[in-house]
N, C-alpha and C positions, 0 to 999 in steps of 0.2 A: 504494500499500499504506499502510496506517495506521502511525503511529509505534509503536503498541503491538505490532502484528504484527511490525514490524522488530525491536523489542526482544526479542520472544519467539524469533524465528529466531536472533538473535544469541546469546541465552543457551542455546538448544538446541545450536547449533554449538559453543559453548565447553564445554558439558557433554560433548558427544561427544569433543572434544579431550582433556579431562581423563580421561575414561573410557578412551580409547585409550592414553594414557600409563600409567595405572595397570594396565590389563590387559597391556600390552606387557611391563612389567618385573615385574609381580606374578605373571603366569600364563604368558604365551606364551614367555618366555625359557627356561623349563624344557624346552620342546619344540623351539624353534628360535630361536636368537639372531638370525639373519638376518631372520626374520619380525618379531621384536620391534623391530629397528632400522627395518625398513620401516614398521611401524605408527607409530613415532616420527617418521619423516620425513613421513608423511601428516598426523599430528597437528600437526607444526610448521607446515604450510601453512595449516591451518584458521584460526588467529587473524587473520592479515591479511585473508583472504578474508571472514571474519565482520565485521571492522571496515569493510571496503569496502562490503559488502552492507548493513550496518546504517546507514551514513551516506549511502546513495544517496537522492537526492531524487526525489519523485514528480512526475509531470506536473501534478497538481492543486495542488501546493505553490506558493505565490506569495510566500514570505517574501523572495525576492531582488528582487522588483519593488515595493519600498516607494515609494509616490508622494511621500513626504516627501523623498526624495533629490533630487528636482527642484525643491524649494522654495528660492528664492533667499535666504530668510532663515534657512536651516538653521543657520548658526553665530551668528546674532544672539542676544543675551541674552534670556532668557525662553522660548526654544524648547528643549524637552527631547528629546534624541535617542531616549530609550527609550519615551516616551509620545507618542501623537499629540496634536496640538492639538485641544482641544474647543471 
């Protein structure tokens, strides 16, 4: 999954979370306090799930297999860890 799509899913899930909180205490509590509390419990679970889902790596991501890590001169002066040697 592309990074953009993961960000979109994250923001949609967080939007659903905020909407549930607002609706629970703005509207639903007038009809049923138990339902409002239940909505808040469900909304409380959404942010950690959204964070886990948004930080999931894809099989085609290869950022963790940087060939520079195996370079014996990794810590030598003149080698920049953030940019590959050209």
